TORFI-86495 format. One line per 2 residues: for each residue x, y, z of C-alpha. Coordinates in pm, 1 decimal, decimal comma. Example, Ala and Ser with C-alpha at 12.3 -4.5 7.8 and 13.67 -1.06 7.14 Angstrom:
BEGIN
1230,0/-450,0/780,0 ~ 1367,0/-106,0/714,0
//
This chain:
BEGIN
7465,9/1018,8/8853,5 ~ 7550,8/1354,9/8692,2
7878,0/1504,9/8793,4 ~ 7751,4/1835,3/8912,8
7998,0/2113,0/8907,9 ~ 7785,8/2411,2/8981,2
7812,3/2580,1/9316,4 ~ 7988,5/2419,8/9618,1
7712,5/2202,7/9703,9 ~ 7389,4/2073,8/9542,2
7077,9/1929,0/9702,9 ~ 6816,3/1730,5/9516,1
6473,6/1676,5/9667,3 ~ 6226,9/1428,5/9509,8
5890,7/1562,8/9461,4 ~ 5768,1/1229,2/9644,0
5873,4/1425,1/9977,8 ~ 5616,4/1685,3/9914,9
5357,0/1461,2/9772,6 ~ 5357,8/1231,6/10087,5
5360,0/1532,0/10326,5 ~ 5053,1/1675,8/10146,4
4884,4/1325,4/10156,6 ~ 4940,4/1333,4/10517,5
4766,8/1663,8/10547,8 ~ 4490,6/1543,1/10326,2
4430,7/1250,1/10566,4 ~ 4413,7/1520,9/10857,1
4132,8/1695,6/10656,0 ~ 4289,7/1966,0/10449,2
4040,6/1925,0/10162,6 ~ 3726,9/1832,2/10358,9
3571,6/2162,7/10280,8 ~ 3495,7/2058,3/9923,6
3210,7/1864,2/10052,4 ~ 2900,0/2077,2/10179,6
2541,5/2080,6/10234,7 ~ 2283,9/2360,5/10181,3
1923,2/2373,0/10320,6 ~ 1634,9/2485,7/10102,9
1283,1/2554,8/10246,9 ~ 1008,5/2381,9/10065,7
763,4/2645,2/10161,0 ~ 904,8/2982,9/10201,3
901,4/3095,1/10568,5 ~ 852,1/2742,3/10705,9
1170,9/2630,1/10863,1 ~ 1044,2/2291,2/10950,7
979,0/2164,5/10584,2 ~ 1331,4/2181,4/10450,9
1543,9/1962,4/10218,8 ~ 1922,0/1946,8/10216,4
2131,9/1921,5/9898,2 ~ 2438,3/1721,2/9997,9
2759,2/1756,3/9774,3 ~ 2996,9/1467,8/9876,2
3348,4/1484,0/9728,7 ~ 3532,8/1156,0/9733,5
3898,7/1246,0/9692,2 ~ 4173,4/1007,4/9585,7
4522,1/1054,0/9728,1 ~ 4661,9/1383,5/9597,9
4948,3/1385,4/9357,1 ~ 5232,3/1639,3/9332,3
5367,8/1664,2/8980,6 ~ 5621,5/1852,8/8779,2
5490,8/2017,6/8457,7 ~ 5732,7/2119,9/8191,8
5595,2/2373,5/7933,4 ~ 5935,0/2446,4/7797,6
6289,8/2475,7/7951,2 ~ 6215,8/2820,0/8090,0
5863,1/2752,6/8221,5 ~ 5857,2/2460,6/8476,9
5630,6/2447,1/8773,5 ~ 5466,6/2193,2/8998,0
5095,0/2123,1/9038,0 ~ 4895,7/1961,9/9323,9
4659,8/1733,1/9145,9 ~ 4307,2/1663,3/9306,3
4101,7/1387,8/9151,6 ~ 3787,8/1185,5/9243,7
3413,0/1200,4/9219,6 ~ 3149,3/1452,8/9309,6
2824,1/1308,4/9417,1 ~ 2493,9/1483,7/9485,5
2196,4/1356,8/9696,4 ~ 1912,9/1542,2/9872,3
1772,7/1448,6/10206,1 ~ 1492,6/1566,2/10452,2
1454,2/1499,8/10823,3 ~ 1268,7/1171,4/10720,9
1438,6/1043,7/10396,5 ~ 1722,7/1072,4/10169,2
1755,7/1012,0/9788,4 ~ 1991,8/795,6/9601,8
2283,7/990,7/9431,2 ~ 2134,7/1218,4/9168,0
2462,4/1237,4/8980,5 ~ 2813,4/1098,7/9029,2
3062,1/1299,2/8819,7 ~ 3446,4/1257,8/8799,7
3666,6/1584,8/8836,0 ~ 4024,9/1678,3/8814,6
4179,5/2005,3/8954,2 ~ 4545,6/2099,0/8902,9
4664,0/2382,4/9139,9 ~ 4993,9/2554,7/9087,1
5148,6/2508,0/9428,2 ~ 5527,0/2543,7/9387,3
5826,9/2508,8/9618,0 ~ 5991,1/2830,0/9676,5
6265,0/2987,0/9889,7 ~ 6137,8/3158,6/10189,0
6370,0/3390,9/10364,4 ~ 6442,2/3371,0/10744,9
6603,2/3645,7/10952,2 ~ 6981,5/3580,4/10977,0
6948,5/3226,8/10875,6 ~ 6945,1/3044,0/10533,3
6619,7/3032,0/10354,1 ~ 6384,9/2735,2/10389,6
6179,7/2556,5/10123,6 ~ 5804,8/2669,0/10143,5
5510,5/2631,4/9924,5 ~ 5338,4/2911,6/9722,2
4998,7/2924,6/9555,2 ~ 4998,1/3060,9/9199,9
4649,4/2989,8/9081,3 ~ 4453,8/2711,5/8895,2
4634,5/2537,5/8610,2 ~ 4348,0/2308,4/8507,8
3996,5/2227,3/8617,8 ~ 3746,9/1975,3/8476,4
3423,2/1865,1/8631,6 ~ 3122,7/2020,0/8827,6
3324,6/2211,9/9098,1 ~ 3348,3/2575,4/8982,0
3669,8/2770,2/9008,1 ~ 3511,7/3003,3/9260,9
3468,4/2721,4/9512,3 ~ 3834,3/2606,9/9453,9
3954,2/2978,3/9517,7 ~ 3740,6/2979,7/9822,7
3893,9/2675,4/9959,8 ~ 4249,9/2816,0/9906,8
4143,9/3120,7/10127,4 ~ 4045,7/2919,5/10412,1
4243,6/2915,5/10731,9 ~ 4363,4/2560,1/10671,9
4533,1/2649,9/10352,8 ~ 4655,2/2979,7/10478,9
4823,5/2794,4/10743,5 ~ 4965,4/2541,8/10509,2
5144,4/2819,8/10310,6 ~ 5251,8/2996,7/10627,5
5394,3/2691,0/10814,4 ~ 5523,6/2440,6/10559,8
5895,5/2466,9/10581,7 ~ 6174,6/2215,2/10486,5
6499,5/2316,2/10666,8 ~ 6766,3/2168,4/10453,6
7005,4/2450,9/10363,8 ~ 7080,0/2582,9/10710,2
7248,6/2266,2/10843,9 ~ 7436,4/2218,9/10524,8
7576,6/2573,7/10556,5 ~ 7711,7/2478,3/10904,4
7958,2/2229,2/10745,1 ~ 8031,6/2440,5/10429,8
8141,4/2743,2/10618,5 ~ 8402,4/2545,4/10823,0
8556,1/2423,8/10499,0 ~ 8547,9/2744,7/10291,5
8597,8/2993,2/10572,7 ~ 8833,1/2811,3/10812,4
8986,0/3043,3/11062,6 ~ 8805,7/3344,1/10879,3
8504,1/3554,1/10945,7 ~ 8212,5/3356,2/10827,9
7925,5/3531,5/10629,3 ~ 7572,3/3549,6/10756,2
7384,2/3253,8/10648,6 ~ 7115,6/3478,1/10493,7
7376,0/3604,7/10256,9 ~ 7485,3/3284,6/10080,9
7381,5/3235,6/9724,3 ~ 7104,8/2980,1/9687,1
6926,2/2883,2/9343,8 ~ 6619,6/2673,2/9320,6
6555,2/2478,0/8994,3 ~ 6305,4/2228,7/8880,1
6462,1/1894,8/8745,6 ~ 6289,4/1648,4/8515,4
6343,4/1288,6/8578,2 ~ 6427,6/1013,5/8328,9
6527,3/643,9/8358,4 ~ 6589,4/560,3/8717,6
6590,6/922,2/8830,7 ~ 6282,8/1095,1/8948,2
6143,6/1447,1/8915,4 ~ 6286,8/1668,5/9166,3
6382,7/2019,1/9281,2 ~ 6751,7/2102,6/9286,2
6916,4/2358,2/9514,8 ~ 7256,6/2509,3/9430,5
7450,3/2653,7/9735,2 ~ 7757,2/2872,9/9680,8
7936,7/3160,2/9855,0 ~ 7775,1/3503,6/9875,9
7774,8/3681,9/9541,9 ~ 7805,4/3370,4/9328,3
7578,9/3306,6/9029,7 ~ 7336,3/3026,8/9098,0
7083,5/3106,9/8822,8 ~ 7176,6/2852,9/8569,9
6963,1/2550,5/8580,2 ~ 7096,0/2207,4/8680,2
6954,5/2006,5/8387,9 ~ 6819,9/1654,4/8432,3
6750,3/1508,5/8772,1 ~ 7016,3/1326,0/8953,8
6776,1/1207,9/9226,2 ~ 6733,2/814,2/9207,7
6433,7/613,8/9304,1 ~ 6627,5/471,4/9595,0
6658,9/791,6/9779,0 ~ 6439,2/1122,1/9844,0
6732,8/1363,1/9905,8 ~ 7064,6/1375,5/9746,0
7349,0/1590,0/9876,6 ~ 7644,0/1629,8/9649,7
7962,7/1816,9/9755,2 ~ 8097,5/1915,7/9415,8
8449,1/1846,0/9318,8 ~ 8558,8/2210,7/9372,7
8450,1/2192,2/9738,7 ~ 8606,2/1846,8/9790,5
8932,8/1981,3/9647,8 ~ 8917,8/2269,2/9908,4
8856,0/2016,3/10187,4 ~ 9154,9/1811,8/10066,5
9376,6/2135,8/10051,7 ~ 9277,4/2235,5/10407,0
9328,9/1875,5/10542,2 ~ 9676,1/1876,6/10375,8
9780,8/2200,2/10556,3 ~ 9643,7/2070,8/10885,6
9845,4/1743,9/10838,9 ~ 10166,4/1939,8/10762,3
10116,8/2164,3/11069,0 ~ 10026,0/1867,2/11298,2
10338,6/1673,8/11203,1 ~ 10575,0/1956,1/11257,1
10412,6/2056,9/11591,2 ~ 10449,9/1711,4/11769,8
10598,0/1778,0/12108,8 ~ 10943,0/1665,4/12166,9
11005,5/1535,9/11814,7 ~ 11174,8/1744,5/11550,2
11007,3/1644,6/11228,5 ~ 11001,4/1830,8/10904,8
10758,1/1751,2/10625,2 ~ 10944,9/1720,2/10294,8
10652,3/1601,7/10087,6 ~ 10280,1/1586,1/10145,4
10009,6/1511,8/9875,6 ~ 9658,3/1433,9/9956,4
9474,1/1382,7/9622,9 ~ 9143,8/1235,3/9504,0
9213,6/964,8/9256,6 ~ 9018,6/668,9/9117,4
8724,7/749,1/9361,0 ~ 8940,4/746,0/9680,4
9161,6/977,0/9860,1 ~ 9527,1/885,5/9833,3
9804,5/999,2/10082,9 ~ 10167,6/1030,3/9978,5
10393,2/1177,4/10250,4 ~ 10757,7/1195,7/10338,7
10882,2/1320,2/10681,4 ~ 11226,3/1371,2/10818,7
11326,7/1343,8/11179,2 ~ 11640,0/1563,6/11221,8
11786,8/1435,6/11543,5 ~ 11788,0/1078,4/11431,6
11825,6/1140,4/11057,4 ~ 11523,8/913,9/11001,8
11272,2/920,9/10710,0 ~ 10919,0/813,2/10716,7
10710,8/751,9/10413,7 ~ 10333,9/704,4/10431,9
10148,7/597,4/10109,2 ~ 9820,3/451,3/10070,3
9454,3/496,8/9973,1 ~ 9189,1/612,0/10235,7
8851,0/462,9/10217,0 ~ 8512,2/571,9/10361,0
8363,6/353,3/10638,7 ~ 8004,9/429,9/10654,7
7708,6/244,5/10789,5 ~ 7354,0/309,6/10680,5
7143,1/528,9/10915,6 ~ 7409,7/760,1/11016,7
7575,7/1057,5/10857,9 ~ 7897,0/1018,5/11051,9
8185,1/933,2/10826,9 ~ 8496,2/745,1/10944,5
8800,8/734,5/10748,6 ~ 8985,7/404,2/10695,3
9338,3/395,9/10558,9 ~ 9477,0/67,5/10451,6
9784,6/-60,6/10262,6 ~ 10019,9/199,5/10419,2
10390,0/144,9/10346,5 ~ 10604,6/272,3/10623,1
10994,3/285,1/10536,6 ~ 11170,9/396,1/10853,7
11491,4/372,3/11074,1 ~ 11371,4/136,5/11338,8
11556,7/275,7/11646,2 ~ 11405,8/606,5/11613,6
11064,7/475,8/11540,1 ~ 11069,8/260,8/11838,8
11159,2/561,1/12059,5 ~ 10891,6/750,9/11901,7
10636,9/471,5/11958,4 ~ 10719,5/458,3/12319,8
10667,4/853,1/12345,6 ~ 10338,7/828,3/12159,4
10219,1/548,4/12389,7 ~ 10267,7/773,1/12684,4
10104,5/1066,1/12536,1 ~ 9797,4/870,3/12415,9
9789,1/669,3/12740,4 ~ 9798,9/356,2/12543,6
10030,6/174,9/12795,3 ~ 10410,3/147,0/12784,9
10554,6/-49,0/12503,8 ~ 10886,1/-219,7/12596,9
11188,0/-169,6/12352,6 ~ 11239,2/-539,7/12295,0
11165,3/-797,8/12026,6 ~ 10785,1/-746,2/12084,1
10804,6/-409,5/11921,6 ~ 10903,8/-550,3/11599,1
10585,5/-735,6/11563,3 ~ 10366,9/-432,6/11677,6
10520,7/-171,2/11466,3 ~ 10324,4/-236,3/11147,7
9985,5/-238,0/11305,9 ~ 10068,1/27,1/11546,5
10186,9/259,8/11273,5 ~ 9885,7/196,5/11069,6
9650,8/281,9/11361,7 ~ 9847,3/582,1/11414,8
9800,6/689,4/11058,9 ~ 9433,6/615,0/11093,8
9398,7/840,7/11403,4 ~ 9553,8/1155,2/11254,2
9369,7/1107,3/10931,5 ~ 9042,3/1081,9/11130,7
9128,4/1397,5/11307,5 ~ 9250,1/1604,6/11015,8
8958,4/1512,0/10776,5 ~ 8707,1/1573,5/11042,8
8581,2/1886,0/10862,6 ~ 8478,1/1650,6/10580,1
8269,3/1436,0/10815,5 ~ 8127,4/1738,4/10993,7
8005,5/1901,7/10658,8 ~ 7804,3/1572,7/10599,0
7592,3/1646,8/10911,7 ~ 7231,7/1700,7/10830,7
7079,5/1617,2/11157,2 ~ 6855,6/1926,4/11161,4
6677,1/1791,3/10860,9 ~ 6303,4/1877,3/10948,4
5958,5/1939,7/10835,9 ~ 5774,2/2179,0/11063,9
5513,7/1990,5/11275,4 ~ 5557,1/1646,3/11118,8
5799,5/1373,4/11223,7 ~ 5985,8/1208,9/10932,0
6219,0/897,2/10931,7 ~ 6551,9/1027,5/10804,8
6775,5/741,3/10686,5 ~ 7106,6/809,9/10517,6
7206,7/487,9/10338,7 ~ 7524,3/570,6/10154,3
7815,2/814,3/10111,9 ~ 8003,0/774,2/9791,7
8311,4/937,0/9636,5 ~ 8264,2/944,7/9250,9
8437,1/1173,7/8994,7 ~ 8587,8/1378,6/9266,0
8255,0/1462,1/9424,4 ~ 8104,4/1328,2/9752,6
7752,5/1222,1/9731,8 ~ 7513,3/1139,2/10022,0
7208,6/940,7/9965,3 ~ 6920,3/1012,0/10215,0
6591,7/836,4/10247,5 ~ 6286,6/1010,7/10379,4
6015,7/761,9/10503,9 ~ 5697,8/939,0/10559,8
5440,7/663,7/10486,5 ~ 5438,9/279,1/10473,1
5561,6/109,3/10152,3 ~ 5616,1/-238,9/10032,2
5908,2/-368,5/9823,1 ~ 6055,3/-695,0/9735,1
6381,4/-813,0/9881,6 ~ 6651,9/-846,3/9607,2
6971,1/-953,7/9799,3 ~ 7084,8/-1014,4/10145,2
7450,5/-977,6/10244,6 ~ 7605,7/-1231,1/10486,5
7898,8/-1152,1/10707,8 ~ 8120,2/-1463,6/10773,9
8288,9/-1259,6/11047,3 ~ 7965,7/-1190,7/11240,1
7799,7/-1515,9/11142,0 ~ 7484,6/-1348,3/11036,1
7314,0/-1141,8/10763,6 ~ 7386,0/-772,4/10793,2
7253,0/-581,2/10491,4 ~ 6930,5/-604,6/10298,6
6877,6/-460,1/9954,9 ~ 6528,8/-390,6/9804,4
6410,1/-370,0/9457,8 ~ 6464,1/0,9/9396,3
6809,1/-12,6/9543,6 ~ 6721,8/92,6/9889,7
6947,5/-73,2/10143,5 ~ 6930,0/-118,5/10518,0
7126,7/-267,5/10804,9 ~ 6917,9/-573,3/10923,8
6825,2/-428,4/11262,6 ~ 6718,8/-99,5/11099,8
6497,2/-269,3/10858,4 ~ 6352,9/-492,5/11123,0
6268,9/-191,5/11332,9 ~ 6100,7/-27,7/11031,8
5903,7/-350,6/10977,1 ~ 5800,6/-367,0/11338,2
5660,9/-12,9/11320,1 ~ 5468,4/-94,0/11012,3
5672,7/137,5/10776,6 ~ 5820,8/-108,6/10542,5
5667,5/-455,3/10435,1 ~ 5872,4/-716,9/10275,8
5660,9/-990,0/10099,3 ~ 5773,7/-1333,7/10226,5
5967,3/-1210,7/10527,4 ~ 5897,0/-1094,8/10883,5
6084,7/-918,0/11169,0 ~ 6152,2/-1060,9/11502,4
6153,6/-831,5/11805,5 ~ 6260,4/-542,5/11589,6
6601,6/-679,2/11571,0 ~ 6644,1/-919,0/11271,3
6459,1/-1062,7/10984,6 ~ 6332,3/-1419,2/10900,2
6173,9/-1575,9/10608,2 ~ 5819,2/-1669,1/10662,0
5758,8/-2025,6/10791,3 ~ 5669,8/-2222,9/10468,3
5834,3/-2473,1/10262,8 ~ 5919,5/-2260,3/9961,8
6291,6/-2244,1/9907,7 ~ 6296,8/-1882,9/9763,0
6158,4/-1751,6/10097,8 ~ 6446,1/-1910,2/10306,1
6736,6/-1664,5/10367,5 ~ 7008,9/-1902,6/10376,4
6886,6/-2121,9/10090,4 ~ 6815,2/-1819,2/9864,4
7113,8/-1596,3/9965,6 ~ 7373,0/-1845,4/10114,6
7667,4/-1751,7/10329,8 ~ 7902,8/-1614,3/10075,4
//
């Protein structure tokens, strides 16, 4: 993945999203007007002796493709292909096809930013003319089709709302406790990105504060085959999140009721693809010192954009009598029940302290989790399956991989992860790298959205290999319990 440094946030959207939405509209009859019939009187003035010329257009599933003329001239085309057939008919008979001719039509239909009053722009589609035509259908008929109400409504109503929900999180980080700019004033840049290798053709959106320059292109696509939408919080934004969280931590420690704490050192850094906490705190009355050190890991399950922070390997070096008193106070405040000051507390301190560290880190880094919320992701009038499958911290940037499932597909199973703790398989990995919790994949299979050759779902809850004798279709034989 590219380490994107432009803007505060970048969004990559695979052209597959647009293609499948347009194919759905095709199935609803968007291009049916290409077929037509016209009546001709055999004898002028005699309406009973007529013959009909029938033009039947058989259209393959439409394609939505990126065309790169040069670095400064890129656009997308909606590609229509199929066959045009002509026959004639009368009230009593019809002829065989008189001709059967293939055709290709490429329409310049391009994603653009569409302004919304007092809101962030949405992604819309705009028609910019015919790019290529081959076959018997004249350009005038194609232009007439574009002027029909069906296409007018398509261009008026097609809206992908991606930017507005992203700004809800960004403004909380960048304008914390400050007046927030109108969402319509943020700088948004739209660019076309060419895919290569495992990455696909996509559009890229640069999101930055009002007045920023978002005109420079993003370069090659960073959207992989395994996802349709990529959201990347650039390292500059992540650093702003970390700085804000650090100040919140300091204020939180020094404002704990009935405890006189002073933060003497507090570092929260991004290092080696994880957050790392290094803090020292003095308690004046008891002359005690607390040291918190340790990495902070993401805990994230597919299907949800909610992020949980999990801190492990925390070292706490403290004066025990003070810490025991503090734990008793904390237990009362958090209504966790009274902890007696006896030998038992010696056994409870390590885990309790670690859980306590977990709690305050969850709270103070909540802005980070909130900024990952894309729950409003929508396409007007069409229900999509939105499935976030991973949040990763790489090279100082946070990346969210989101699947958009709009039509059924089939993929082979490449790996299944078994949990010894739970005594069952919990995660399935498909050939493109898509991954699902087993219960989510079973639900998708039950609804006919995903097909896995050799496997079937049971009650929309779990997966089994098909009942045959082949070893490679048996989950446990093939993937084991490791």
